[in-house]
N, C-alpha and C positions, 0 to 999 in steps of 0.2 A: 932878739929875745925880749928886749925892753919894749920894742915896738909891739910885740904881741901882747904883752901885759897891759900895755896902755890901751890897746883896743878893747880889751875885756873890761877894763875899768870904765871906759867911756860907754860901753854898752850898758853896764849896770847902772850907771848914772842916769842914762836915758830912761831905763825901765823904772827906776825909782820915781822918776818924774811922772811917768805915765800912770802909775798906780802900783799896787802891790803885785808881786810875781805869783802865777797859779801853776800847781803841779798837774801833770797829764794823768787823766783817769785811766783805770785798767778795765778792759772788757771781761765779762764772765759768760761762758758758753754752757748751756744746759741742753741735754737731749731728752726729749719727751716722746715716747716712754724711754726710760733709761734701761740699760742692759742690752741683752741680745735681742735682735729683731729677726723676723723671718721674711723671706721674700714675699713682697706684696703688702706688707704692713706699711703704714704711713708714719714717718718720723718727723718731729718738729724740732728744728734748731732755734733756740732762743738765746739772743745775745743781749745781755744787760750791761749798761754803763753805770758804774757805781757812782751814786750821788747825782745822777742826772735823769731827766725825764726822757721818755721815749720820743716825744715829738721833735726834739731839737737835733736828732741824729738820723743819719742813714747808715746802713750797715754793710759790711763786707764779710763773706763767709769763705773760709779756706779749707781745702781738703789736701791733706799731706803737703801744707805750706804753699799751696797754689791758690790763686783767687779764681774760683770757678764762677761765682755769681754774686749779685748785689740785691739788697732789699731795702725798700723805703721804710719798712717796719722792722721791728726787732725779731719777729718770728718768720721762719721759712719752713714750709712743710712739703714733703714729697713722698711718693711710694717707692720703697727701696727695692733694689735688686742686689744680687750678690756682689756686683762690682762696686756698689756704694760703700762697701766696708772700707774703713780707714780712720785717720786722725783728723779731727776737725777743730778749727780755731775761728775766732771772729774779732773784729774791732769796729769802733764807730768813727764816723767822720761828721763833725759838726756842720750843720747846714749853713750857719751864718758865716763861718770863716774857713771852712774845710780843715779845721783843726782836728787831728786824729788822736784817738785814745791809744793806750797801749793794747797790744794784741793779747787775747785771752790765753789761758792755759789750754793745752790740747785735750780734747775729749775723744775717746775711741768709739766708733760705731762698728758693731759686728753684725753682719747680715748672713744668715744661714738659710739653707733649703728647708722646706716644711718637713718635719719629722713624720715617719710612718708609724701608725699604731700597730702593735703586735698583739694578736689574739691567740690565747691558749685555751685548751679544754681539759677539764678534769672530770672523769678519769680519762687518761690519755688514750687508752685502748678502746676497742669497740664497746658500746654500751649494750647492756642486756635489757630486754623489755621490762618496763616498770622502774628502771633506775632514773634518778634525776641527773642533770648535767650542769656543771658550773663553768661559765666562760669568764676569762680574766683578760682585761685590756690594759696594755702598758705602752708608755712612750718613754723609752729608756733615755736617761741623761737630762731629763727635764722634769720640772715639778710645776705644780699649780694647774694641772689639767683636770677637767671634768670630761665625762665620756658619754657618747651617744651610741645606741645599739640599733642594728638594722637586721632585717630578715627578708628573704626573698619570698614574694607572693606567688601564687599559682601561675601568674602570667609573666613571670620573669623580672618584675620590677622590685625595687627595694622599698620596704615599708619600715617605719620606726617601731621599735619594740619598747613600749612604755612599761611602767610598773603595773602589775596586775596579779590576779590570783595564780596565773600560770607562770609569770615571770617576776623574779625578785631582783631589783637593782640595788646594789650596795657599793657606792663609789665606783671602783674599777671592776666589779664583778657582776655577772648576770647569771642567776640560777634558774634553770628551766625545770619545772615540776615533771615528775616521772610520766604522767599521763599526757604531757604535751611534747614529750621527746618523740619525734617522728623521724623514721629512717629517711635520709636524703635531704632533710632540711638544711639550709645554709644560713649562716650568721656572719655579720661584719660588725666592726666598731670604729669610732673615730674620736680623737681628742679635741676639746675646745678650751680656749682660755677665757676665764671668767670676765676680765675687764678689757679684753682686747678681742676684736672681731677676727680672730685667727683660729682656723681649724687645721688639724694634722691631716696628712694623707690617710685615706681609708685603709683599714687593714686588709690583708688577704682573707678570703672566706674560710670558714671552718664548716665542713660537711659532716653532719651527724651520721654515724653508722650504728644502726640498732640491730642487734641480733637477737634471735629467740634464745630463751634460756637454754643452755646446753643440757643434754640429757646424760645422766650418769650411765656408764656401761658396767654391768655386773657379770663377772665370769667366775667359773668354778674350777678349782684344781683338786682332784684330777679333771682334765678337760673332757674326758669321755663320760658317757653315761651308759649304763648305770654305775652306781657306787655299790661295792660289795659289802656285805655285813662285816663289821669290825674295822672299817676304814674311816679315818678322819677326812674332813673336807675343808679346804681353804677357799674363801670367796675373796675376789679382788674387785675394787671399785675404781673406775677411771673416768675422767672427763677429758677427752682427747682434744688437743689444740689449746688448752689453757693450763695454767699452773697456779699455785697458791691456794689450792683447795684443801679443806679438811672434810672428813666424811662422817656421816651418821648412818647407823645400821638399823634395819627394821625387820620384824618377823610377824607372820600372821598367827594370832592366837586361836584357840579352838572356836571362838565366836566370830572368826573372820575379821577381827580388828587388827590394825597395825600397831605393834608395840615396839618401843625402842630396845635394841640389844646393846647392853653395856658390857664392859670388861667384867669377867667372872671366871670361876673355875671351869665353866663349860665353854666359854667363848673368850678368845684371846684376840684383842684389837691391836694392830701394829700399823699405825698411819692409814694406808689404803687397803689393808687386808683384815679379814675376819676368819679365824680358824675355829672350826666347830669340832669339839672333842668327839671321838668315835662313838662313845655310848650315847651321845646327844644327836647323832645323825639319824633322823627318823624319816622313813619313806613318806613322801607327800608334803613335807615341810616346805614353806615358801619364804624367801628372803628378798629384801630390797635394800638399796642404798641411795644416798643423796649427798651432793657436795655443798659446802658452805664456805664463805670468804670472811676473813677477819677484817680486812680493810674496807669492805663494802658490805652493806647489809643486804646481801642477795644470796639466794639458794638456787641450785640447779634444779632441773626437773628430776623427778624421781626415776630411778632405773626401771627397766622391765624386771619382772620377777624371775628368780631361779628356783625351780622346783626340784627338790632332791628325789631321785629315784634310787631306791636301795633294793638290790636284788640279792637273793641267796647265792651262794657259790655255785658255779655250773656243775651239773651232774655228768659223770662219765657214763657212756652208753656201751654196753658189752653185747656183741653179736657173735654168733657161731657160724663157721663155714665147715661143712655144709650148713646152709641157712635153714634147712628143713629139720624136722624132727619126726620120727626117731632116726638115730644113727644105727647102721647095721654092723653086725660082728665083722671085724677085720678092717673097718674104716678108721682113719685118723681124723682128728678134729682140730681145727684152727679157730681160736678165739681172737676177736679184734676189739680193742678198746678205743673209743673216739670221744672227743669233746668238740662239738661242732662250732662253738662260738669263737674259739681262740686257737692260736697255734703256739708252737714251742713247748709242747707238753712232753714230758716223759711219764712212763706208766709203771705202776706197781701192781703185781698180781697176787691174788690170795685164793686159797682153797680151804674148804672145811674138812677137818680131819675126823676120824671115827668118833671122837669125843665132842664133836660139834664146835670145835674151836677153829678160828681162822688163822691159818699159817701162811707165811709168804712163800710164793713159788718162784724159784730162781732157775737160771740156766742149768740143764742137766741132760743126761742121755734120754730121759723120758719127756722132758719139756724143753722146747726150743723157743727162746725169746728173741724177737726181731723187731725192735722199736715198739710199734703199737700192736703186735700180734704175739700170740702164744700158741704153739703147735704141740698137741698132745699125741704122743706116739700111739699107734693102734692098739698095742697090747696093754696100754695104760688107760684106755678109754673104758671106764667102768660105769655101768648103769647106776644112776642116782647121785654121782659126784656133782658137787656144786662149786662154782668159781665166781669171783668178782674182781673188779679192778678200780684203781683211783689214779688221777692225774696230778702231776706236780710240775711247777715251772718257776723260773727266776723272777719274772715280772709279775705284776698283779693281774688276776688273783694268783696267789702262789700255790694254791691247791684246790682240787675239786671235791665235790661230794662223792661218796662211794657209788659205784654203779649198782644196778639191780643184779641179783645173782642169776646165773645160767645153770640149769640142772640138765645133765646128760641123760638121755633115754636111749638104751641100746636094745635092738631086736635082732632076730635071725634073718638070714638072707631071703628076700622075697622071690616069688615066681609070678611073672606077669600073665595076663589073659589076652589072647589074640582074637579079635573079632573083625567082621567085615561090615561095610556100609550097606550091602545089599543082602537080600534074603533069597535063597535059591540061586539059579544060574544068573551070571552077569551077561548083559546084552552088549554085543560088539559095538564099539564106538562110544560107549558110556564111560564116565570116570568111575573108578572103584577106589575106595579108601579103606585101608586096613588100620585097625586101632590096636595099640599095645597098651593095655590098661594096668596101672598099679594103684593101689590105695594110697600110697605115698608117692605122688608123681612129680614132686618139685625137684628141679635141678638135674633131671636125668637126660641123657642122650640115649637114642634108641637104635638098635642094630637089627637088620632084617636079613633073613636067609630064605632062599628058594630051593626046593628039591632036597637039599642036605643042610645039616647044621655045620657050616664051614665058616670059621672066623675070617679066613682069607678072602671069601667072596661076599662078605656082609656089606650091606648098604647102610650108611649112617644118616640119621635125621635128627634135627634139634628138637622136634616135637614128637609126640607119641603117635603120630599118624604117618602113613605111607600111601601116597596117591599115585595111581596109574591113570593118567589123564584121559586116555582113550584105549580101552581094553580091546585086545585082540585074542584070537584063539591061542597064540603062543604064550599068553600070560596065564593060562590055566596050569594048575598044579598045586603042590604043597608049599606052605609058608610057615616060618617060625619067627619069633622076635625075642629079644632080651634087652635090658637096659643097663647103662653104666654111668658112673659119675666120679668126679674127683681126679686128682693126679697123684700117683698113678691111678688108672681107671679101676673103679670097683664095679664088678659085673653082677647082675642078678642071675638066677637060673633061666634057662630057655623056657618059653611058653610051650603049651601043647601045639601040635600041628593043626593047620587050617587048610582045607581043600577048597579050591576055586574052580567052578565050571563056567565056560564061556559059550554062549549061543548067539544066533543071528538076531538082529534088531528089526522089528516091523517098521514099515513106512506109513506116515500119516497122509491122508488125502483130504484136501479142503474143498468145500463147495459153498456157493452163495445162493441164497433163496430170498426174493423171487428171481433175481436176475443180476448179472454183473453190471448192467447199466440201470441205475436207479435214480430217483429224484429226491431233492431236499424234502424232508418230512416223512418219507417212507420208513417202514420198519424193515430192517435187513437182518437175516439170520445167517451166521457163519456156522458151518457144520464140519466137524473134524472126525473122520472115520479112520479106524486102524485096520490095516490089512490083516485079516485073520480074526477080526471081531474082538470080543472081550471088552465091551463098553464099561462094565462096572469096575474093572481093575485099574482104570486109568483116570487121571485128571489131566487138564489140558491147558496149554499156554498158547496165546494168540499174539502174533507178531505183525507189525505194520512197517513197511518201508525199511527193510534191513535192520530190524530190532530197535528202531527209534522209539516205538511205542509197544509196550508189552502189557497184556492183561491175562488173567487166569480164571478158570472156571472148573467146577467139579463135574460138569456134564459136557457132552460132546457138542452142544449148541451154545453159541454166544450171540445174543440178540442186541442189536443197536436199535432202540425204539424210535429215535427221531434223527435220521442221518442228516448231516450237513456236508457242504463241499469239502470241509477239512477232513472228512472221513475217507475221501478218495485216496487210493493208494494200492500198493501190492501187499497182499495178506498171505501169511503162511501160518501153519499150526504144527504143534508136536504134542505127543502124549508123554505123560510122566507116570510111571507105575506107582500106584499108591503104596505098595508094600515097601519099596526101597528107593523110590525117587529116580529110578533109571528111566531114561527117555528114549522115545522112538526116533527114527530118522525124521527130519523136518520135511514137511510136505513141499511139493512144487508150489510156486506162487500163483495166486489168481489176482486179477486186477479188478478192483471195485471202482467204478466211476460214478460220482454223484454230481448230477447236473442241477441247475436251478429248477424251480417248480415245473412239473410236467405240463406240456401244452398239447391239448387235442387239436388235430388239424382235420377240417371237414372239406370234402370235395364232392361235386355233383357230376354225374355223367348221364346223358351227354351234355346238358347245359341247364341253366336255371329258368329259361323261358320255354314253356311247354304248351302244347295244345291238348285240350281235353281228349283223353284216350291214349296219349303217349305213355311211355314208360321212362322212369328215372331211377337211378340208384345213387344213394348218398353213401359215401365211404368215409369212415372215421378211423384215424390212426394216431398213435402217440409219437410225436416227433422225437426221433433218436432211440426209440425202444419198441419192441414188438412182442415181448414175452408176458403171458399171464394176464392180459387185460380183458376186462369185461366192459362193454360199452352201453351207455344210456343215451336216449334220444329225446330232444326237447323241441317245443315249438312255441313261438310267441311268448317271450319273457319267461323263459325257464320253466314252462309247463311240460311236465313229463308226459310223453305220449303213452296212451293206454296200451298200445301194442309195442312198447319200446323193447321188450324182451326178444322179439324176433330179429332185432338188429344187434344182439349182444355180441356177435362175432365181429362187428365192425362194419357191416354192410346192411343198409336199410333200403329196401326197394319198394317203390310205389308203381303198381301196374294193374290196370290202367290208371292214369291220374284223373282225378275228378276236380271239379271246381273248388270243393271244400278242402283240397290239399294245398291251396294257396296259403303261404305263410312264411315266417322266418324261422329256419331250423338251426339247431346247435346240437353239439354232442359233447360228452366227456367220458373219461374212462376211469375204472377203479380196479384195484387189485390188492391182494394181501389179506391176512386175517383181521387186521385192524382197519380194513377198508380205506385205503389211501385213494383220494380222488385227485384227478388232474384238474387243471383249470379248464373252464368252458372253452370250446373252440370259438373262433370267429363265427359270426352268424352267416348263414347261407339262405338267401330268400329263394323261394320257388314261386314263379308266377304262371298261373294256369289260365289260359284263355279258352272261353267256350264259344260254341257256334252262335248261340243266341243268349243274350243277357237282357234282363228287364230294363236296363238303362245303359247308356253309352256315354263315355267321357269325351266331350268335344274340346279340342285344343285349338286355340287361335293365337298366332298363326299356326296353320295345320302342318306341323312338323315336330319331330322329336328332339332336334338339336337347335339351340338358340345361342345367340351372342350375349355376352354380359351387357347389362344396361338396357337390353330390349325389354319390352313389356310382354306379358303373357296372360291370357284369359283361359280359365278352365271351367267348364260347365257340364252339368249332368242333363242329358236329353233323353227323351223317350221314357219318361218316368212311369213306372207301373203304379199299382195301388199303394205300394209302400210309401210311408211318409218320412219326412226328415232326412232327405238326401243331402249329403255334404261331400266335399272333396277331401280325401285323405291322402297321406303320402308316407313314403318310407325313405329315410336318408340314413347314411352311416353315422351321422352325428346325432340326430334326434330319434333315430329308429322310427316308430310309427307315431304320427301326430296329425293334427288337423292342418290343412293348407294355411289357415290363418296364422298359425304359430310361426310361420316363416315370412313375416312382414307382408302377408297377403291380406287383401280386404275382401270380405265375403258379402255378397248380396244374393239372398235366396240360396240357390244351389250353385251359384257362380262364384269362383274365387279369382280375383284379379291381382297380379303382381306387377307393379308399375316399373320396377327396375330390378332385373334379374342379376344374381351373382352366382358364383360356382357352388355356394352352399345350398342352392335350390335344386341341384342335381339329385334325382331320385326317381322313385316309382310312384305314380299318382293313379288314383282310382276313385270312383264314386261308391259311397256306402250309405245304406239306409239305417234307420234306427232299429229295424228288425234284423239287421245283419246281412241283407242282400247286398251284392256288389257288382260293379261293372268289370269288364276286362281291364287289366292294368295297362298303363302307358309309361314307358321309360323315358323320362325327360332329362336331357343333358344340357348343362349351361357351361360354356367354355370361354376362356379368355383368348383362344386362338383367333386367327383372322379368317379361318375357313371352317365351314360346317357342311354336313351332308343333309340335304332335304330328302326325306323318305316318308312313306305313309305312316300315319300315327298308329293304325291298327293293323293286325296281321293281314297279309295278302292271301286271297283265295286262289287255289290252283286254277290254272288256265286264264286267270285275269292278267292284264298287262301290269308292268311295274316300271315306273319312271323315277329315276334318281337324279337329283340336281346337286351340283357343287356350288355353294354360295360363298362368295368372297365379301368380306366386310367392306362396306362403302364402295362396292363395285357392282355394276349391273351383271345379272346372271349370265347374259349372252357373251360378256367379255371375260368370263372366268374360265380360262383354259384349265382342264382338269384331267387327271388320271384316276381311274376308278379301280378299286381293289376289292377282292373278296377273299376272306381268310388269309390276308397278307400277300395274295398273288395278283399281279396286274391283269385287269380285264380289258380295259379300253382307254384310249386317250381321245378326248373330245374338246374341240375349240369352243363349243357353245356351252360347255359345262353341264351337259345333260346326257344321260344314258337311259335307254329304254329296253326292257325285256318284255317282248310282246306277249308271250304266253308263259306264265310262271308255273314251275313244277316244284315238287318237294326238294329236288336237288339244288334249287336256287337258295335254299335257306342257309344263312350263315352270317358272318361278320363282315360288314361293308364299311369302307371309308374312301375318301377321295383326297387328292393331293394336288396343290398348285405349285408349279416349279419355283415360285418366288415367295408366296405368302404362307407356305407351309401346308400342313395336312389337317383334316378334320378328325374329331374323335371317331372311334368305331361304333357302329350301330348294328344290332342283331335284327335281321329281317326274318320274320316268322311267317312261314307259308302254311295256310290252313287247308286241310282236305275239303274239297267241295262236297256239300250234301244236297245240291240241287239235282232233281231227277232229270232235268234237261241236259245237264252235263254228262250224266250217265248214258243218255241216248245219243250223244254226239258221235260216237264211233259208227252208228248205223247210218248217219247222214254223210259219212265220208265218201261213200261210193257215188252218191248223187252229186255231191259237190265236185268230185273229180271228173265225172262225166261231163257236167256242164262246163267245167274248166277247160277240158280238152277241146270241146266244140268252139268255145270262144277263142281259144288259142289258135285253132285252125283258121278261123276267119281273119284273125289278126295277122297270121303269117302270109295269107294271100295279099292283104293290104300292104304288108311290108315288102313283098316281092315287087308289087306294082310301083312302090316308091323307091326301089333299090337304087336305080340309076341316079335319081335326083339327089339322093342323099349319100352317094358313094364316098365323097370326101369326108363327110361327118362320120360315117361308119368306120372309115379307116382310123380316124383319130381315137374313136372310142375303143376300137380293138387294140390299139397300142397301149392305151391306159389299162385296159383289162389284163393284157399280157404282163405288164409290169407289176400289177398288184397280185397276180395269181402266184403266191409263194407258199411253200409247205408250212402248215401251222398258222396261217393268217386268215382273217376275214375282212371284208370291206364293210364299213359302216355306212349309214345313210349319207353322210357328208363326204364320203370318199376317203376317209382316213383308214389306215390299216389297223386292225385289231390284232395285236400279237399276244398269244397265250404264253403262259409259263411253260417251262420245259415239261414234256410228257413224262410222267412217272413211269418207272420200269414196271412191267407186268404184261399180261397177255390179254387184257380186257379190250374189247372192240370199242372204238369211239367213232361216232358218226359226225361228220362235219359237212358244211356246205360252202360252195363258192358262189358268190352272188355277183353278177355283172349288172351294173346300173346303167340305164340309157335314158337320156332326157329328150323328149320329142314334143314339139308343139304342133297342134293341128294347123293345117294350111287353109282349111275352110271352116267357117263358123258353123256350118250345118253338120260337119263331121264330128262325132263323139262329143256332143254338146254337154254331156254330163261329166266330162273329165276336165279337171283343172288344167291350167296352162302349164304348170310345172309337174305334171304327173310323172312319176318315176316307174319304169317297167323293169322287171328283173328277169334275168336268165339264170335259172337254178340248175346247178350240176350237183348231183348227189354222189358222195364218195364215202367209202368206208375204209378205215385204217386202224391199225393196232395202236393202243395207247390210251391215255387218260388225260383229258383236259379239265383241269380242276375248276369246278364252280361255274361252268358256263352252261346256261340253259338255252332255250329258244329266244333269241334276242334279235331285235331289229337295229 
């Protein structure tokens, strides 16, 4: 102990020697900023050493008594987080000797999360159009904040809301003017510290909801309309979905202005209702209401108007049963009281007494009351009595107005009159109606008796008529009627008796003029005749196709002036007697057929190509009809023939034909009073060839059939003194025209066609300006590969005729051909050529040829002209001379043949064999050795002469013998035969 005290003393002594003793300074810690900090703010810790400068110290800072960090200067700054909260201290350490100060007192640092601004809106509920809105921003628990306001722009971004005419900022509030309050706009706010760069978290958004001003709803009590006189009315005003409203009431004055309705003796206001006193309820008055709020300067939309409809009390209606007047003696009467608009009524009954006072009628032996009816017993029904009624009920309206009165009219029992629908006898099969007539006919049922007045056998009808649908003989006799009504039934007297006679009904007969087959546009007359006559007493009905169309006429004829196809059908008719509308039996049906416009058809017989002196008959008929026609005849462009009337019956004959009869003929027919004309027939040309004409048509190449694309030259030769000859033609397409119109070129009287086509087919002739003409030529142009070459002009009797079959692009000699006349096969030739050595009139006809592969030619008419040469007429006189010379020559030839018999025996045998093979019935041998097979022989007994010809070829052995005979001379052996039959179209041919 002593040692310790000594040590202290020694220490003090040493210190005293070194200088005076210094006390340890104390550190002081300051937080800048002071107070509570938020995460992210920067805090500065400042450590001051009392009495010392900053530069001589370095500093240590402690958190919760730990030494977390050091600093060479007295301030240390950092950004705080929530974990930096705690108690902080500091002290200094002198740089020169590491002498330390005392530690500072502790300072508390509190770090909190950033607060969130809270945004509220006033008014809290939805805003009405035109109202302003105030937003308030708060950061609860903290002070010293200022606020920023934000709004969402149209693109979704946030924009600052500054002070403006539309927005008023007052510290923590933002007021939005009414016209800037837009439904759906969103607003935010955020707090900021004035001296610290710290902002709060942004508030949640507030979305403005702007509603249209609500409309007040005005209803009336009573809820039904109309209001009856004497009733009060209560109106109620509501704004549904909202509360806190008070209401204003309005009424329209006589000048159609709205005036306020206030509390008064006539009007009582109780919050949302307005009661109108009964004597103030006027029909047609209009009322409105509107809501207002005390807490907000806003009013609702005005309500729709309520118009008061004030009606008088309903009137009772009184009816009588029977509903008719008068009532007859012995009938009871039931009165019925009704008010149609409402139910639940009870009724009071009243009757006028003899002193014209109204007294109540109650239940009694004379009067029976059953709810809405009052039944007056029959013996109490008195003429002139008056009744009325009135309704009463518990609900509104409580009573009705009085009904009009009903006055009873009572008369004696009536007697009906019985009549019939027909006058005179009834026709069997017709309906007959009996009528039971009463001047007072309402409400009656009718009772019918036959033969006797027997209630047990009466027939009852609801109407005053009794119908016998189809009267027969058994329906004849006496009839009575009477009427009855009510329950029990009250009957009238019986009528007087009515006698009914029944007779047979005539039958109608219908006919059609001019014909049952008519054409569109004709006039048709339907005629209805009654068996037994009597035209004047009937009118007529016309029926088509089972009554689908009905027409009427007062005469027996019904004319259709312009028939159409729709008029076709089956027609019937019947008569209806004028006096009583009874009808005849319906006629049997006749069929009317209406065809399209009538077409005349023209034919010629025997043909259209004739020789001067021949006869021809033109026949005209109407296709599909043959009755009542008269025919007219035309030539060359519808020129009526001067002698047309001689062909009115449909046949026009030219005999004999002359050259001037050449032309194009047509016909048409007409009939009827209105002269209905058919269409013109197709044209029929007649071509007349004469023996001699002043000019002849030359055709080059000289044939009548030509291939397409060939050239053709037509010229007039042998011209007489007439001038201006030209080539004319007739075709179906152009009718009569110049040759040049068909792409032909004309030089003088010659027409040349460089390339033929089928449209050039027609009849050609030469014609002078004076009207003279040549014989016509029928030119045919074909697209076929085969044509028939024949003479251009008619062949004269006894002249030879050669026909050739020409194949396109083939030599004539290589064209194998079959030759036909009038459709029947004549010959088959390998050379394509056929010759008739001596032509007769029987050879006239239609010829054509056929190639087995290339087809057939068009047909061509070969016309044979009777010879006028006197030499031809003398030919029969020379026959005897020729025959005699022939036999002499034949005798000499036979002698020569016998001399040569042995030398030529083998050759003769071969020829005999060939001749035997070809000698068949119905066949001939042609020049080239081919068999000519005829068509089957037509049935009949006509004799036909035919010949068998045996051909022999013999060449002379010596030059001096038969020098005038060719080397290939053919001799014939003729056998003459006669057989029954007919070989069509074959003349003398080689």
